[in-house]
N, C-alpha and C positions, 0 to 999 in steps of 0.2 A: 236482251234483258235491262229493265229500266228500272227506275230507284225513283221515289218520291221526293218531291224539291228540301231540298237543304233546309234543315227548320234554323227558323230566323231566317229566310227569305223568301214569303208566300210572292212575291214577286216575279221570280226565277222561273222558267220552266225544269220541267221534268227533267234530271240529269241522269244520264246513262249509268250503269255499275261502273264502267271501264271509268269516265270521268271522277268518277267520286273516288275510286281506289288511287288515278294520280294524286288527287287534291291530298289524300292521306297517306301517300308515300312521301308527296312536296313537304308536309308538316313533319311527318317528323324527321326529315333532314333539317329542317330549321329545329328541332329538337335535340340534335346532337346522334341521330340515329342516321347513321349510312348507308340507306339500303339503294342499290345502283338496279340500271334497267333489267339486268338478268333475275336478281330477288324480284323486281315488279312483276314480272312476266311470269316467274312462279306464283306469285298470290295470285296473282288474275286466275290459273289453273288451277289451285288451290279452291277458289271461289267456285269454277266450275264442278269442280269435282264435290265438293262438301257440300254444295248447296246453300240458302240464306236460312232455311225455315230453323237450325238449330246454332242461335249466336255463341254460343258458349263453342261448341264443334268448330265452327268458323275463326273465333278469335282465337285458340288453337293452331290453326290450322294456317293461319297467317303469319301469327308469333314464331312458327317453324319455317318458316320463306321468308323474313326480314331481319329477322335480328338474329347478331354474331356476338352479341358481348354479354359479359353479365351486367348486372344495374340496368337493363332498358325493359326490363316487362312493364315495369311501374309505370313509367308516359308511355308507353304503347297502350298498356290498356287504358287508360284516362282517353286517349284521343281516338282509339277503337269503340271506348263508348258513344261519343260524341257522333259520330260518322258512321257507327253499326246499330245502334237502339234506338227502339223509336218509345217514344212518350204520349200518353195523353196532351190533346191540347191542354192550356192552361185555364181555360174558362171550368173543365172537369174538375181540378182537384183541389175545389175547395169542399170539405166533407158535413155531409148532410146533419150528421151530431156529434159536435166538435166535444173534445175530452179533455180533462185537465190534465195538468204534463204528470200529476201522483196518480192518475190511471194509466197514463201512459208508460210513466215507468213499470208499476205492475203487469203489464201486458208484457212488456221488455221482459222482465225477471224473468215472467214464464215461456217464454219462447225461446231465451235463449238457453235456460234450463233444461228441455225437452230438444235443442237445439233442432228446431223448425224453420228452416232455412225461410222458408216462402212465407209464414207469418212474420218474420223479422224484416224480410223484403216489403212486405206490405206496410208492416209499423212504420219503417224508416220513412214513406212516402207518406204514410198518414204525421206523422212525428213534424218532417219538414215543412208540409201544409201548415198545421196547428202552432207550432212555433218558428218557425228561420223565414217567413215572412216578413218585407220589412217595404217599406214606401208604398202601401198600399197592395203588394203582393199577397199579405195573409188575410186571413181570416175574417169575413167581416168589415172588410179597410175598403173595398171597393167592391161595388156590384154587376163592374160593366169589365172586359179585359183589360189586363194590366199592358200598358207600353212603356218602352225604353224611355222617354220622353218624362214619366212620372218619378225616375229613378227609383224605378221597384225592382225588387229581387229576391234571393235566396238565398241565407247563409243558413251552411252546415255548421259553423261555428255557433251559431245564436243557437242551432238546435241542441247540439251537444249541450251547451251551457246551462240552457233549459232541463232537458233530461239529466245532468250530472250522475252518468253512466259509471263511471269509477267508484261512487258511493254503491254500487247494487253488487260486488262481487260477491261478498259472504252470501248474501240472499240469492244470488247465480248459483255460487257453490253447494249452498245446502238445498236448493230446487234439484241438485244434480244428481240427488240420493249416492248410495255406495254405503263403504264402511268409511270409520271415523280415522283411520289412524295417520299417525302426520303424512306418510308419505303418499297415502292415497289422496288427503287432503291437498297438499302440494301439486299433484298433479293435475286434480279437478279446478285446482285455481289458475294452473296454467294455461288450461283449455279455455275457461271460463274469459280468461284475457284474450283467448286467440277469436273465441266469440265475438266477444266488443270489437273487437280491432274490424271484423266483417261487418258488425253493422255497423261502423263508424264511416266505415270504406262505400258500405252501400248509401248509408246517407250523403256522405261528397259527392257520390256520382249521380243522385237522383239533385241536388243542387246544381250540379255543372248541367244538365242535358235541360233542366228548366230555365236555366241564366243564359243558355245556347238559346232558346225558343225568344227567349227577349232581345237578346245582343245577337246574335247570327253565331253560327258554328265556328267561323272563321274567326270572328273575334275574342270567341273561348277560347281555341284550339291554340292560341297567340298568347292571351294574356291569363288563362284561367288555369293552365295546367302543371304543377308542382313537379320542377325539374330532376333529371336522375340524379342519382345520390352522387356521380364523380362530377356534376357540375352545379354541384349546390354550393355556395361562398362558403369557406371555411370561418370567417367575421360573422355570417348569418344563421349559422347552422344550429339548430335545435340538439336536445339533446339524442332523439331517437335518431337525425341525420348522422351527429358524431357514431354514434354506435354501429351504424351502418358502415361508417368509412372505415371502422379497426376492422368489420369483417373482408374489405376489400383490401388490406393491406399483404395477405400472404401470395392470394394471388399476383397481386402487381408486381411482388417483390419477386415472384419468380418470372413474371414475364419480363420484367428487367434483365432480370442476370440472365434467362434463355439468350434474349438481344444481345446482353455485352459477350456472351460466349460468342454467338455466328459474328460479331466483328471482329474478335478476336482471332478467329479462325482464317476471316480474310485477310486479315493485317500481320498471319504469322512470318510470313515469306519475307524479307530484305530486300539487300542490295544482292549485284551477283557477284558469287566467288571466281575470281579469273582464275586462279590455279585450275580448281575444279572442273573449270567450263572448259580450258583448254584443256586438259586432262581428256577429260570425257570426248570431244571432237575429233580427235586419236582416230575414233571406230567409224568416226564419218569424215573419211579423209582431210581433217583438218578445218571442216566447217562446224563451229558450233550452232548447231541445229537447235539445242536441250538445251540452253543456257543453267546454271547451275545457282542456285539462289543461298546466300548466308539465312539462315534462320534466327528470325530476332527473340533477344531473349527479354523476357516481360517480366517487371517483378510488378506485385500491387502497392500501392501507397498507402500509406496512413491518412487518415479524415481527423479532422478536428471539427467537432460539433459544435456552436454556440447557439441558444436559443432563448429568445424574449420568453419570461413565463408569466410575464403578468397576465392579468385578466383578458384583456381584449383580444390577443392572441392567443389564449391557454391553448383553444381547438389547435390550432393551426401546427402549433411546437410539438402539442404531443403526437399528432400522427403521423407528422414530420420524423420526428424520433421514433417512431415504432417503425417507419418504413425504413430510413437508415440503418435500425438494428437488425433488422430482417435480410438484408442486402451486405451484411456485415463480413459475408464471406469473400464478397468483390474488396478488401482490403487488408493489409497485414494488422493493422490496428485501429481500432477505431476509439476515439477517447469523446465525452459527452461534455458541455459546462451550459448554465443554466445562468442568466441572470434576469432581476427586475433594475435596481437601484446600486446591487455590485456581484460579483462572480462567484461561483461557487463549481466544483468538477461534481459530476452527477451520473458518471460514469456506473457506479456500483450499484444504480437503480436499474441496470437492466442487466438481464441474465442471458447470456449467447443462448441462440437456439428458443426463447421463449419469449414470447411478445407479452409486452408489459399489459397489466391490468389496469381497465379505465381507472380514472380520476388519478392516474401516474402522477399528472403535473401537479396538479393540489398536494399530494402525498410531495412532494419534494418540498413546494414551498415552505410545508408547514416544518422541515425536518432538516434541510438543503441551508448554507448562509449565502441565502439568494437575496435577500431583501433588507433591510433595514428600516425604511420609514414607507415603503409600499407604492410609492409611486415611479415610474419608468423612469430612469436614467443613465441613457444608452454612454455619458460620456463618464463620468465614475463606472461603471460596469467596463468598458473594456481598457481604463486605465487599471482598473484590478485584473482584470486578464493579463494586461501586459508587466504588471509587478510581480505577478506570482506563478504565473502559468507557461510565461512567452517560448521557455525548452520547449513545450508539447510542440513546437510548430518546428519545421523545418525544411529541407532543399525539397524532402520527397514528399511533402505533407500538402493536403488538399484541406483550406478553411472554409466550411459550409456556415454562415451567419443567417439565421432564422430572426427575422423580426419585422415589425413595423415599421419602424427607423421614425416614431414619436418621440421626441425626449420632452417632452414638457416644458419647451422654451426654456432647458438646459443647455450647456456647452457642448458639441457634439464631438468635440475631442477628437479631430482629421490626427492628431498629431500619434494616437495612442493605435487607431485604425492603420497608418500609414506604417508604424510598425512592425503591425502584426504580418500587414501586405508583402513586407520588403522580407521577411524571414518565411512567409509559408511560399510552395511553388505557384499555390494557384489558390485563388481567393474569390466565393462567389456570396451573392445574398438574394433571399430569397424572401421579397415582401408577397403576404397576402392583402394588399390592397389594392385595388387599381392604379394604373397607373397614372390616370388624369390626379390623384387625389396625392401623389407625391410631393404637389410642391402647396399642399393647402395647409394650415392651422401651424399646427406645431412639430407636421413632417418635415424631419429633417432628410427624407430621403434623396431628394435632386444633390444637394449635398455631398451626401457619403456617394452617389451613383459617378460622382465626377473622378472619384477614387477607385473604386470597387465597379466589378459587374453586376447590375441590379436585374433580376428577374422576377416581374409578375408570377405570382403562383396562388390566383384566387381560390383555386379548388383542386382536386385530385386530378382531373383533367390535366390541367395548366401542371401540376406536380411531376406528373408523371413523366411528362412530353420534357420537362426539364432537367430531369433525373437522370431521363434516358439520353440527354447529350451530355452531362457532366461526368458521367460515370466514366472511367478511367478506357482505354482502350488497349 
């Protein structure tokens, strides 16, 4: 079986479906989805069984064979669309009778109110054609085929900005009909938002496919695909990304707790008990065939978390505090402290067994004594901890510091940090910035790293790996 030449590469001869699948799996790996040879073989068999006529069925079959973890489906769907969905050539996307944005919005309200998916998909294509073209790709700006050199392209952002669908919720809800009770209105509003999300996804998919026609599938697959949630940088995360990260806390905590339990089982036995070994060897003529080992006594350490709650790293600190709270059963005691330019204990803001609600970090900043002037000051914050809470650290305590170490060019106060690390059993620093930025601007990360082990934790994946290494065995 052969497939048409890849979009954006008209000079390349037709490639086999096997080549396309191999390229597809290779890009999945580039985006953090580790599909091995066995999964690739299963995917090839799924293609043979399911065929190519029903693309949604094929999508589900390949997802079942290639994906193994939560949070990977969004990236998979984007790459699948690029490699297995066909689109019309660019010359045919210009509408014969352009409509105004208001007319398109009226049609959008009608299609979404009636849940007409075919009409919504067609409207997404038309809206992108009329409102999302730039650099000659839009209606009436060019009479011939658009080329990459012209700087042309298609933008889902421009399309959605012109349509302003978020302003249409009330009209869509009204068009859905039904009773007018408060509960029914709330349910219909949720459903209307879900349909709007589907429409936005359809526009993004169409824009991505047309961009692939202009610049090549591989180019867009490497540069135009949104990262999976566990690889989105904390410092660049949008609100919807942070919401998805919060949903990952419980599964991630369960996975880490299971890993820790297995590690403890493997290390449960320690040194040889000579007395009991010699007694047992009497049954084998004095030969110690079956040594007896002393069982280790495992004590759970205390954990103290010191988190920077300034605006630049709030999302990272909030997510990490949630993860630590979800893992608190692994410790005998967990105490949390927050700071911006002064330090205060924030343990009461977290209830054992319950996940913090969204906006916890902002609520802490408003009500706790973590700031006086509003700008990060690590030196003053560390000194505040030493002056007021140093007794929280002890020989069984692991200290976890969360922050980007950007001091606004104030004194980093290494003396206070050394007092803390000397008193604690272990001290670790998790930094949400990439390592290459630790010596730039007002960052004191390199200075702090000379006195405490500092780990780069830019996203959920890195955070999970670091926490797994640091958990007590």
